[in-house]
Structure formats: structure tokens, C-alpha cells
N, C-alpha and C positions, 0 to 999 in steps of 0.2 A: 275841288277848289283848294281845300286845305293843303293838299300835296303840292299844288301849283304854287301857292304862297310860300311854302317851305322851300321850294326850289328857286324862289326869287321872282316869280311872275308878278306882273302888275295888274291891278283890278280897277275897273271903272264902273261907276253907277250913273244911270241916266238922271239928268236934272229933274225931270218930271216925276220921277219916283220919290224924290225927297218931299214933295208937297202933296203926294197922293193922287197925282194926275192919272196914274195907272192902277189905282185901287189901293185899299188899305193894306193888303198883303205886301204889295211891292214897296209901299212906304215903310212898313214895319221892317221888312227884310233889309232895305237900304240902310235904315238907322241901326239895325243890329250889326251890320258889317262896319259901319262908320264908328260905332262905339268901341269896336274891337280893333280899330286901326287897320282894317283889312282893305281899305279903299285908297287908291292913289290918285284917281282922277274923277272929275265930274264931267260927264259927256252931255253935250247939248241935245243930241238926238234930233237935230233940226233937219227936216226934210225940205221945207220951203217956208218962206215968210208967211204965206197964207194958211197952209194946211197944218203944219207943225212948226211954229216959230221957235227959235231958241228960247229956253227958259232959264238962262244962266243967271240973270239978275235975281230972280226969286229964289233960285237954288243957293246963290251966294248968301242971301239974307237968312235963309233957313240954317245954313251952315254956321254963319256968324252968330246967330241967336243961340243955337244949341251947342256948338262946339268951339266957338270963339273966332275972333278975327284971324288969328294965325292959321287955324285949320282951313278956314274959307279961302284964304290967300294961297295956301299951299296946294289945295286940291283944285282950285279953279285957275290959278295963275302960275305959281312957281313950278309945280310938277309938269304941267303941259309945256311950259317954256323950256324946261330941261330936255324933254323929249324932242321938241321942235329943233333945238340947236344941237342935239346929240351929245350933251354933256352929262356928267355923272350926277345921279340923283343923291342928294344928301339930306340930312336933318329930317328923317322920317321917324315918326313915333314907333315904338316897338309894338308889333302885333301882339294882341292879347289872346291867349287861349289856344294857340296852335298846337301846343303840346297836349292839350286835353282832348282834342278831337282826333279820332283815328284817321279818317281819310275822306270823309264825305261832307259836303255842305248840307245834304239832305238830313243827315243825322244831327248836325249842328242846329239846323232850323227846327227839326222835330223837338229837340230838347228845349230850344229857346221858346217855342210857342206853347209848350206844356206849362210854363210858369203861370 
């Protein structure tokens, strides 16, 4: 993943991961990635309104509380809009720590969870 980010690939995190819907590990991992500005989109992961409804409202609130209104709007509205219309993505915060990690997300997570 680190190499993909270095090459300009974009990353998304599932909305339910932000609130712990998929467990504490998924929640912690999603926040580690967000803290380092390695995430470009929040995905609804909605399969249906009954079985897995979109959790974008709660994800937006988590983002707004932890990372600020600008981050929430960028990840949930601005960046998806750019992709939808096929325009150039701008105003992205600099990714933190890509130079410190050799090439694997696994090593990054291992180091992060050792703290």
C-alpha cells in the first residue's frame, strides 16, 4: 500500500470501520490511516437499505469530530465529486510517514500496534 500511495494511487476506507462496526482492529487501522493522510475517500459499503444501509452520516460526524469539518467534507463530498466529474484532485494534505515505511502496510501496522 505504501508503494501504491507513493505512485499516486487513491485509498478509501469503509464508513463502518470508522465507528467500529467491523471491530476494534478495523476501527484502529482506519484511524491510523486517516491520521497519516493516507485516505482519500470514505466508502458507504452499502449493499442494501435493509441489510447494510449506508453509514455516511455517522462516518461524517466521526470525521468532523476527530479531524475537523474540512477533512470530513473533503473525504465524503469533495474528493468523491472530483472523481465523479473526472476533474483534477487538489488540496490534499501531505501524506505523513511514507518515507519511513519500506513498502508494506503490514510492517506499518505492526509498528503502529506495538505502541
